[in-house]
N, C-alpha and C positions, 0 to 999 in steps of 0.2 A: 505493498498498499504505500502510495508517495503520500511525502509531505508536504502540509498546506502551504504555499508559499510564504514569507513573513510577509504581514504590511507594508506597503508602501506609506513611510512618514509623512508628514499630510505638507502639502505644499507653503510655506513664508507668503501671507497673505500682506500686500505691500502698502493696499487702499481697497477700501470696501464705500458702496453706499446705495442708494436702492436701483440704481441704476447699474454700478458697474463694479468687476471687482480684479481687482493688479494682482495679480503673483508673480513671486520671483521662480525663474523658470532653471531649474537646475538643465548642466549639460549634457547631452545622451537624451535628452527625454521628448518625446514628438509630442506635438499641442493636437493632435487627432487620429483617427487611427488613417492611415492611408498604402493603397494595393502597393506602391515600391519604397513599401516596408513589411508587408504581410509577418514575420515573425515575431514583429512588437505586443506587447499583449498590456504596455501600462504608458494612459500619457494623462497628458495634463486637462484634458479637458470630461475623461470619467473619472480625475483625482478630485478635480475642482468641484463637479457634480455632488462626488458624496460625499464628500469635507465639508460641504453647504447644506448638501439637503437641498437642493434647487437644479434646476436647469441651467445652463451655463452655455453662452453662445460665444465664442472666438471673435475679438473682433479685427484680428491682423493674424499672421504668421513667423515664429519663428524657426529658422531649422534647425533640425534636430542636436548638431551639433553646438550651437550658439547659447548661452548664456543670460540672465536677464529679466526684464519688465515685463510680462505678456501682460495684455487687457482682455475680458470675458464685459460682454454685456450680459446684465439678468434678465430683460425679457425683450423680445421681437422688435418694439421700437425702439428700446437703449442699442441697441446694434445698426437700425437702420441710419440711426445718425452719430455714429462713431461711423460707420465706411464712409458714410457720405463725407464724414470730413479727413479721415483717411485720404480716401478720392482727392479731395480740394488742395490736400498739402496742409491743413491747418494746426494736424498732432503731427508734434516737431517730435524727432527718435534722435537720441543721441551714442552712440555705441565706443567703446573702449577694445582697441585690436594689439598684439605686440606684431611687429613686421619686420619686417628683416634689413638689415640695410638703414644707412641714421636718415634723414628727416629733420628737414629744421619750418620755422615758422610754420604760414600756412597756404591750403589751395586749395582749390578744383577739378574734382577731375569732369570735363562734360564729354562723353564715350557711349556715343551710344550704342546699343545692344541688344546683338539676337537671342529670340528667344532660347537654353536649350532646347538641346534630344533629349525628349522623354526618354524611360528604358524601352518604350514602345518603339522609338525611331519615327516619331511624327512632330513636326511642330506647329502649335497653333494661327503661329502670325512669323511668317519667313521673314517679313522683314525687321532693319533694324531700328529700333524704340530706343526713345529719347531716356538718357540715363546721368544723373547728373550728381557728384558725392561734394561733399564738404569735408576738409581733412584740416587736424591742427596738430599738432605735436607736441607734446609733451614734457616727451624725457627721451633719455639714449644714455644705453650701456654700449662698450665693446667690451669682450671677452678676448681672452689668449690662446684661442683654441682656430686651430685652423679649420674651416668650411668651406669642401671646395677649392676652387685655387685660391681664397688669399688665408693670410697667417692670423689675420682673426676674426670675429664673428662680432655684427655690430645687428645691435636692435635697436627699435625704437617703439617705444609708447606713442598711439594716437587716437585724439575724441576726431570721430567720425559721424557724419551727419548726411544721412541721405535725400537730396531732394524729391528723388522719384523711386517707388520700390519695385524694383527689376525684380527677378530672380537669382539668386548667390553675384545682387550688384553688388555689395560690398569687395567680395572674394574679390570678385572680378575684376573691380575697378581698380584694386593695390596689386591686382597682379601683371591687371597693363601698366601702372605706374611703374612696374619691376622690382614694387617692397614689398612682395606677398605677405600674406597673414600667416602665422605659423599654427601649425597644425590643420591647414590645410592639404587634405591629399590630394583634391582632383584640381585646383587652382594653384596649388601651392608650390615651396621648393622640398622637393623631398630627401636633400641633405641635410638642410636645417631640420625638419622635422624631425629626421634620425636621428640628430644628434639631442635635438630635446625630448626625446623617448628615451636615450640612453644616456644620457648627462642629468637631467630635471625627472626621468619617471612620468613626464607631463607624454600622457597620450589625446589630447582636446584641442579641440580646436579656438585659438587662443584670442574671443570674440566674443563681449559682451555687452546685452544690451541696456548700459547705466539708469537712460531712462527718455518719460515720455511727457510733454509738455500736454496738457492739453486743457483746448481751447473756455473762453468764458462761455457757451453757449451747449460746452456737455456736462462744464461743474461748473455752479455760480463762481464766481472769481477768478476761474482758469487753475491750473495746477498743475506742480512740477510733481513727477510720480520718478524717486529716484529707487535703484536695484544696488546696495554696496557690492563690490566686486565678491566675489567668493573663495572659500580659501584656499581653494587650488590654486585660481588666477594669482594669488595676491600671493600666495609662497613662492611663486614663477619666478614671480614678478622679482622681489627679494632676491632669487638665489640666480640671481644675473648680476649680480654685483653692480658694487660702483654705478648707479642710476647717476646721472647728471639732469636735476630738475632742471627745467629752463623757468629762470629769471618773470613772477608774474605770472605765468599759468599754474590757477586749482587743477590738483591731479582728480577729485573731483566736486559736484557743485553743493553738495551736502546733504540733510535730509530734507523730507519731499516739505515744501511749502509753494505758497499764492504764484502763479503765477502773473510778471510785472504787467 
C-alpha cells in the first residue's frame, strides 16, 4: 500500500481583499494544469483554492521555474477587470534576475519576438510581435573562476520591467542582449548553468517576480504588492562573493505600500 503524499505547505499570502488574493509562488510550481507538463500534480490554483476554501481565478501567469508575486481573482468580475488592466499595460510588473556578464546603468530592449513553437510544432501567430523590456542594473560581482573562454566569471543582478507580455519575454530579451539569465535551460548559457549547479547547488532559474503595482481602479488608492527574495535565491546571490552595490540603487522597494 502506497503511503499518502505529504501535504503541501500553504502558499504565503501577500495580499487579500474581497476581490483579489496575491501569493508568493515558489519556483518549480505550475500555476495551473497544462498538457505541456502532464506529469505534475501540484498547482498554485488548486493549492490556493483548497487553502481559501473557495474558487480562485489566475489573473496572469508565471512560468513554472519563476518565483514571486502571482495574482488571483476571487470572482469573475474581478478577473475581467484585472485581465483588462494587464492587457492595457496598467499593472506594472517588476522582476529580479541574475544574468551572465556585467551591465551598468539602465536601458530598454525593444525587440519583437516570434511566438515560440509549441511541442506540437504549431504557432498561433507566425509574425513577430512587439516586445519591450526595461532593465536596471542593481549590483555586480566577479568570481575568479574560468567559465567558458574567460578567466573570470561576471554576473549582474538586474531589475526587469516588461512593457509587454510575450511568452518567455524576459528570458528571450536577456539572451538577445547576450546576458542570459542564469538557470535558463532553453535560452541560457549551458556552461554557466553547469557552473552554478556544481559550485552553488543551484538548480533553478534565477528569475523572481518581485512586485506588482495595481492601479486605483482595482484597489482603492492603488497598491504595490512585494514578494521578498526566497531563501535559495538570496543564498545564491550572497554566495557569489563581493557583490558591489551600485550607488543610490535600492535592492528592493520594501514592504507593500500605496502606489503614488
